[in-house]
C-alpha positions as CSV (number, residue, x, y, z in Angstrom):
1,M,0.0,0.0,0.0
2,T,1.5,3.3,-1.1
3,A,1.3,6.5,1.0
4,V,0.6,9.5,-1.2
5,S,1.5,13.1,-0.6
6,T,0.3,16.2,-2.3
7,A,3.5,18.0,-1.6
8,P,5.3,19.7,-4.5
9,T,7.5,17.4,-6.6
10,P,10.2,18.1,-9.2
11,E,7.8,16.7,-11.9
12,N,5.4,19.5,-11.1
13,P,7.6,22.7,-11.1
14,E,4.5,24.9,-11.2
15,S,3.7,23.8,-7.7
16,A,6.9,25.2,-6.2
17,D,5.1,26.5,-3.1
18,R,1.9,24.4,-3.0
19,P,-0.7,23.1,-5.5
20,T,-2.5,26.0,-7.0
21,P,-5.4,24.7,-9.1
22,L,-7.1,27.2,-11.3
23,R,-10.2,28.7,-9.8
24,R,-13.3,28.7,-12.0
25,R,-16.1,31.1,-11.6
26,G,-18.6,29.9,-9.0
27,R,-16.3,27.3,-7.6
28,S,-15.2,26.9,-4.0
29,L,-11.9,25.8,-2.5
30,A,-13.4,22.5,-1.7
31,H,-14.4,22.1,-5.3
32,D,-10.8,22.8,-6.4
33,L,-9.5,20.2,-4.0
34,V,-12.0,17.6,-5.1
35,D,-11.3,18.3,-8.8
36,S,-7.6,18.0,-8.3
37,L,-7.8,14.7,-6.3
38,A,-10.4,13.3,-8.8
39,G,-8.0,14.2,-11.6
40,E,-5.1,12.4,-9.8
41,I,-7.3,9.3,-9.5
42,R,-8.4,9.3,-13.1
43,A,-4.8,9.7,-14.3
44,G,-3.7,6.8,-12.2
45,R,-1.3,8.8,-10.0
46,L,-3.5,7.9,-7.1
47,R,-4.3,4.2,-7.2
48,P,-6.7,2.0,-5.4
49,G,-5.4,1.3,-1.9
50,D,-3.3,4.4,-1.8
51,K,-3.6,6.4,1.4
52,L,-4.3,10.1,1.2
53,P,-2.5,12.7,3.3
54,T,-3.9,13.5,6.7
55,E,-6.2,16.5,7.2
56,S,-3.3,18.5,8.6
57,E,-1.1,17.7,5.7
58,F,-3.8,18.8,3.2
59,M,-4.2,22.0,5.2
60,K,-0.5,22.8,5.2
61,T,0.0,21.9,1.5
62,W,-3.0,23.6,0.1
63,G,-3.3,26.5,2.6
64,V,-7.0,25.7,3.3
65,S,-9.0,25.2,6.5
66,R,-9.9,21.9,8.0
67,T,-13.6,22.5,7.0
68,V,-12.6,22.7,3.4
69,V,-10.6,19.5,3.6
70,R,-13.4,17.6,5.3
71,E,-16.0,18.9,2.8
72,A,-13.8,17.8,-0.1
73,L,-13.2,14.3,1.3
74,S,-17.0,14.0,2.1
75,R,-17.8,14.7,-1.6
76,L,-15.2,12.1,-2.7
77,Q,-16.7,9.5,-0.3
78,A,-20.2,10.3,-1.6
79,A,-18.9,9.6,-5.2
80,G,-17.4,6.3,-4.1
81,A,-13.9,7.4,-4.9
82,V,-12.4,7.1,-1.4
83,E,-13.3,5.6,2.0
84,T,-12.2,6.7,5.5
85,R,-11.3,4.1,8.0
86,H,-11.6,5.6,11.4
87,G,-8.3,5.8,13.2
88,I,-6.3,4.7,10.1
89,G,-6.9,7.2,7.3
90,T,-8.6,7.8,4.0
91,F,-7.9,5.4,1.1
92,V,-8.5,5.4,-2.7
93,L,-11.2,2.9,-3.8
94,A,-11.2,0.9,-6.9
95,P,-14.0,1.8,-9.4
96,A,-17.1,-0.2,-8.7
97,A,-17.6,-3.1,-11.2
98,G,-19.9,-2.1,-14.0
99,Q,-20.1,1.5,-12.7
100,G,-21.6,3.5,-15.5
101,F,-23.9,6.3,-14.3
102,R,-22.4,8.6,-11.8
103,I,-22.5,12.3,-10.8
104,D,-19.1,13.8,-10.1
105,P,-19.4,16.0,-7.0
106,A,-16.7,18.2,-8.4
107,E,-19.1,19.2,-11.1
108,L,-22.0,20.2,-8.8
109,A,-20.6,23.7,-8.4
110,T,-23.2,26.0,-9.8
111,A,-27.0,26.5,-9.9
112,V,-26.9,25.2,-13.5
113,D,-25.4,21.8,-12.5
114,V,-27.9,21.4,-9.6
115,L,-30.8,22.3,-11.9
116,A,-29.9,19.3,-14.1
117,V,-30.0,16.9,-11.2
118,L,-33.2,18.5,-9.9
119,E,-34.9,17.5,-13.1
120,L,-33.8,13.9,-12.5
121,R,-35.1,14.1,-9.0
122,I,-38.5,15.4,-10.0
123,S,-39.2,12.2,-12.0
124,L,-37.6,9.9,-9.4
125,E,-39.1,11.3,-6.2
126,T,-42.6,12.0,-7.6
127,E,-43.1,8.3,-8.1
128,S,-41.2,7.5,-4.9
129,A,-43.7,9.6,-2.9
130,G,-46.7,7.8,-4.6
131,L,-45.3,4.3,-3.8
132,A,-44.5,5.4,-0.2
133,A,-48.1,6.5,0.3
134,Q,-49.3,3.0,-0.8
135,R,-46.7,0.9,1.0
136,R,-45.4,2.8,4.1
137,T,-45.6,1.2,7.5
138,D,-46.6,3.0,10.7
139,W,-43.0,2.8,11.8
140,Q,-41.8,4.4,8.6
141,L,-44.4,7.2,9.0
142,Q,-43.0,7.9,12.5
143,G,-39.5,8.3,10.9
144,L,-40.9,10.8,8.5
145,R,-42.5,12.7,11.3
146,A,-39.3,12.8,13.3
147,A,-37.3,14.2,10.4
148,L,-39.9,16.9,9.9
149,D,-40.0,17.8,13.5
150,D,-36.2,18.2,13.5
151,L,-36.5,20.3,10.3
152,E,-39.1,22.5,12.0
153,N,-36.7,23.1,14.9
154,A,-33.7,23.9,12.7
155,S,-32.5,27.5,13.2
156,T,-29.8,27.6,10.5
157,Q,-29.3,26.2,7.1
158,G,-26.6,23.9,8.3
159,D,-28.9,22.4,10.9
160,A,-31.7,21.9,8.3
161,I,-29.6,19.9,5.9
162,G,-29.5,16.7,7.9
163,P,-33.3,16.3,8.6
164,D,-34.1,17.4,5.0
165,L,-31.9,14.6,3.6
166,R,-33.4,12.1,6.1
167,F,-36.9,13.0,5.1
168,H,-36.3,12.4,1.4
169,I,-34.4,9.2,1.9
170,A,-37.1,7.9,4.4
171,I,-39.7,8.4,1.6
172,A,-37.5,6.3,-0.8
173,E,-37.2,3.6,1.9
174,A,-40.9,3.6,2.4
175,T,-41.5,2.5,-1.2
176,G,-40.3,-1.0,-0.3
177,N,-38.0,-0.9,-3.3
178,R,-34.4,-0.8,-2.3
179,Y,-33.3,0.7,-5.6
180,F,-35.2,3.9,-4.9
181,A,-33.5,4.0,-1.5
182,D,-30.0,3.3,-3.0
183,I,-30.2,6.0,-5.6
184,M,-31.7,8.6,-3.2
185,A,-28.9,7.9,-0.7
186,Y,-26.4,8.5,-3.5
187,L,-28.1,11.6,-4.8
188,G,-28.8,13.0,-1.4
189,A,-25.2,12.8,-0.3
190,T,-24.1,14.5,-3.5
191,L,-26.8,17.1,-3.8
192,I,-29.0,17.9,-0.8
193,P,-26.1,19.2,1.4
194,R,-26.3,22.6,-0.3
195,A,-23.2,24.2,1.2
196,R,-22.2,25.4,-2.3
197,I,-25.7,26.7,-3.2
198,N,-27.2,29.5,-1.0
199,S,-30.8,28.5,-1.2
200,P,-32.4,31.3,0.8
201,R,-30.4,33.9,-1.2
202,I,-31.6,32.3,-4.4
203,A,-35.2,32.4,-3.2
204,M,-34.6,36.1,-2.3
205,E,-36.0,35.3,1.2
206,D,-34.5,35.5,4.7
207,L,-33.6,32.2,6.3
208,P,-36.6,31.8,8.6
209,Q,-39.1,32.7,5.8
210,Y,-37.3,30.2,3.5
211,L,-37.4,27.4,6.0
212,R,-41.1,28.0,6.8
213,R,-42.1,27.7,3.2
214,V,-40.0,24.6,2.6
215,N,-41.4,23.1,5.8
216,R,-45.0,23.7,4.5
217,E,-44.2,21.9,1.3
218,H,-42.7,18.9,3.3
219,E,-45.8,18.8,5.5
220,E,-48.1,18.5,2.5
221,I,-46.0,15.6,1.2
222,Y,-46.2,14.0,4.7
223,E,-49.9,14.4,5.1
224,A,-50.6,12.8,1.7
225,I,-48.4,9.8,2.6
226,A,-50.0,9.6,6.1
227,R,-53.5,9.2,4.6
228,R,-52.2,6.9,1.9
229,D,-53.2,9.2,-0.9
230,A,-50.8,8.3,-3.7
231,E,-51.8,10.8,-6.2
232,S,-51.7,13.7,-3.8
233,A,-48.3,12.6,-2.5
234,R,-47.0,12.6,-6.1
235,A,-48.5,16.0,-6.7
236,A,-47.1,17.5,-3.5
237,M,-43.6,16.1,-4.2
238,R,-43.6,17.3,-7.8
239,L,-44.7,20.8,-6.6
240,H,-42.0,20.9,-3.9
241,L,-39.2,20.0,-6.3
242,T,-40.5,22.0,-9.2
243,N,-40.6,25.1,-6.9
244,S,-36.9,24.4,-6.1
245,R,-36.1,24.1,-9.8
246,E,-37.9,27.3,-10.7
247,R,-36.2,29.3,-7.9
248,L,-32.8,28.1,-9.2
249,R,-33.8,28.8,-12.8
250,R,-34.9,32.4,-12.0
251,A,-31.6,33.0,-10.1
252,Q,-29.6,31.6,-13.1
253,E,-31.5,33.9,-15.5
254,A,-31.0,36.9,-13.3
255,T,-27.2,36.1,-13.2
256,E,-27.1,35.9,-16.9
257,D,-28.9,39.2,-17.3
258,K,-26.2,40.9,-15.2
259,D,-23.3,39.5,-17.2
């Protein structure tokens, strides 16, 4: 097993001080780090089984905070590119056999990218909500309620992300079809944590107002699932995700108008 360092090397004279990836418009430091590491993996310079540097080593080499390093590693884990073994380190994974469809977390940098995935989610989660209404158990309904209660109590966007993700994945699990749950777990880890998309700002609302409106949309989905109304559950989920898509679309159009 080979230990890998991101320290400058003679083969990379341009990194005389530390790696300095190009910053593209709308990208964050975490995206730059993800993009660089993903490129190293694709090029074979980081191979399956290789151990990545420690958080402290990344911070020193790249001149970034621990939060940036953890966000980058989290996105790579969500993409199945690396795994962290507690107390040992983070290691490069071999590509999954037959892996075809994937969403590179390094590419989910802008509202345009998130819009494309939202269109996919509208189709997927609309049917997921309908099936959940038909098949959910009382225990699963309690899980949905708990996630919504936590979301209601959230006071910041960071606090809201976890219960939001749990709610959507719980609906997928309630379909009784594990493939819905698998793909939502994958998409959720990649997309729903919106650290790179400022949703309240895009909606042109303050945070409490934004969360209240989103909570109402979630409640309508929950109520339809609770009364086993499949068509209403589909309609409520479609409305919720369509609203998200249209807010992003309007923000994108406004940005283009300013350019």
